[in-house]
C-alpha positions in Angstrom: 7.6 35.2 -19.0 10.0 32.3 -19.0 9.9 31.8 -15.2 6.1 31.6 -15.2 6.1 29.0 -18.1 8.8 26.9 -16.3 6.6 26.9 -13.1 3.6 25.8 -15.1 5.6 23.1 -16.8 6.9 21.8 -13.5 3.4 21.9 -12.0 2.1 19.8 -14.9 4.9 17.3 -14.4 4.4 17.1 -10.6 0.7 16.7 -10.9 1.1 14.1 -13.6 3.4 12.1 -11.3 1.0 12.6 -8.4 -2.0 11.3 -10.4 0.0 8.4 -11.8 1.0 7.4 -8.2 -2.7 7.6 -7.2 -3.7 5.3 -10.0 -0.9 2.9 -9.3 -1.9 2.8 -5.6 -5.5 1.9 -6.4 -4.7 -0.8 -8.9 -1.6 -2.1 -7.2 -3.2 -2.6 -3.7 -6.3 -4.3 -5.1 -4.3 -6.6 -7.5 -1.8 -7.6 -4.7 -4.6 -8.4 -2.2 -6.6 -10.3 -4.9 -3.6 -12.5 -5.6 -3.1 -13.1 -1.9 -6.7 -14.2 -1.2 -6.9 -16.6 -4.1 -3.3 -18.0 -3.8 -1.8 -17.1 -0.5 1.3 -19.2 -0.8 2.0 -18.6 -4.5 5.3 -17.4 -5.7 6.4 -13.9 -5.3 9.0 -11.7 -3.9 9.7 -12.2 -0.2 13.1 -10.4 -0.1 11.9 -6.8 -0.2 12.4 -4.5 2.8 9.0 -4.4 4.4 10.2 -3.1 7.7 7.8 -5.6 9.4 9.6 -7.8 11.9 8.7 -11.5 12.3 5.9 -11.3 9.7 4.7 -14.7 8.3 6.0 -15.4 4.8 2.7 -15.0 3.1 2.2 -11.6 4.7 5.7 -10.5 3.6 4.9 -11.7 0.1 1.7 -9.7 0.1 3.4 -6.5 1.4 6.2 -7.0 -1.2 3.6 -7.3 -4.0 1.9 -4.0 -2.8 5.3 -2.2 -2.7 6.4 -3.6 -6.1 3.1 -2.8 -7.8 3.1 0.8 -6.6 6.6 1.6 -7.7 6.9 5.3 -7.8 10.2 7.2 -7.3 8.6 10.3 -5.8 6.8 8.7 -2.9 7.5 7.1 0.5 5.2 4.1 1.0 3.5 2.7 4.1 1.5 -0.6 4.2 -0.8 -1.9 6.9 -2.3 -5.4 6.8 -5.2 -6.3 9.1 -6.8 -9.7 9.6 -9.6 -9.0 12.2 -10.6 -12.7 12.3 -7.3 -14.2 11.2 -6.7 -15.9 7.9 -10.1 -17.6 7.7 -12.0 -18.4 4.5 -14.9 -16.1 4.1 -13.5 -13.4 6.5 -12.1 -10.0 5.4 -8.5 -9.0 4.9 -7.9 -5.2 5.0 -4.8 -3.8 3.3 -4.1 0.0 3.4 -1.4 1.9 1.7 -0.3 5.5 2.1 2.0 7.1 -0.3 3.6 10.4 0.8 4.4 12.1 -2.5 7.0 14.9 -2.4 7.0 15.9 -6.1 10.0 16.8 -8.1 10.2 20.5 -7.5 8.5 20.9 -4.1 6.8 24.0 -5.5 3.4 22.5 -6.1 0.9 22.0 -3.2 -0.7 18.6 -3.4 -4.2 17.7 -2.1 -4.2 16.2 1.5 -0.5 17.3 1.9 0.6 14.8 -0.7 -0.8 11.8 1.1 -2.4 9.3 -1.3 -4.5 6.8 0.6 -5.9 3.5 -0.7 -7.7 0.7 1.1 -8.6 -2.7 -0.3 -11.0 -5.0 1.7 -11.5 -8.4 0.1 -12.8 -11.7 1.4 -10.3 -14.5 1.9 -11.0 -17.3 -0.6 -8.3 -19.9 0.1 -7.0 -21.2 3.5 -3.4 -20.6 4.6 -1.4 -23.3 6.3 0.6 -21.0 8.5 -0.6 -21.4 12.1 0.6 -17.8 12.9 -2.3 -16.5 10.8 -5.0 -18.4 12.7 -5.1 -15.9 15.5 -7.6 -13.0 15.6 -7.0 -9.3 15.5 -3.7 -9.6 13.6 -2.1 -6.5 12.2 1.2 -6.3 10.3 2.8 -2.9 9.6 6.1 -1.2 9.6 6.4 1.9 11.7 3.5 4.0 10.4 3.9 7.7 10.3 2.0 9.9 12.8 -1.3 11.2 11.6 -4.9 10.1 11.2 -5.1 6.4 10.2 -8.8 6.1 11.0 -9.5 5.8 7.2 -7.8 2.4 7.4 -10.4 1.0 9.9 -13.3 -1.1 8.7 
């Protein structure tokens, strides 16, 4: 009887961590993007390891906010930032995050193979002075894992 109860207990813990990571992703991505569109050059962490080479400071700040606000120990995080029309007031910014949750025990199967996906599309409200963000079709992401990323297209 004890092994079954232990498995149930670990299942409850794993699913609790999974749902917590899901809630953190939803709120964290939205809050980070909201902060970026209203105050693109405001203070924040730019020293985190984004894995994105040569990203403008404000994009690094945004990605660091996303990573910091979805701090979960049981997941690998991937962030993709898209600016279809550049950083232009009134145009959209698309930020996608995928968390690959492993769980503590590895015994519990998670929905969608443990991939938690969240997308936040907001309208840019304040201009940014960085000329590198004035171009169109900008995308900033570290090496994204293979798989279907069409959910991140708008």
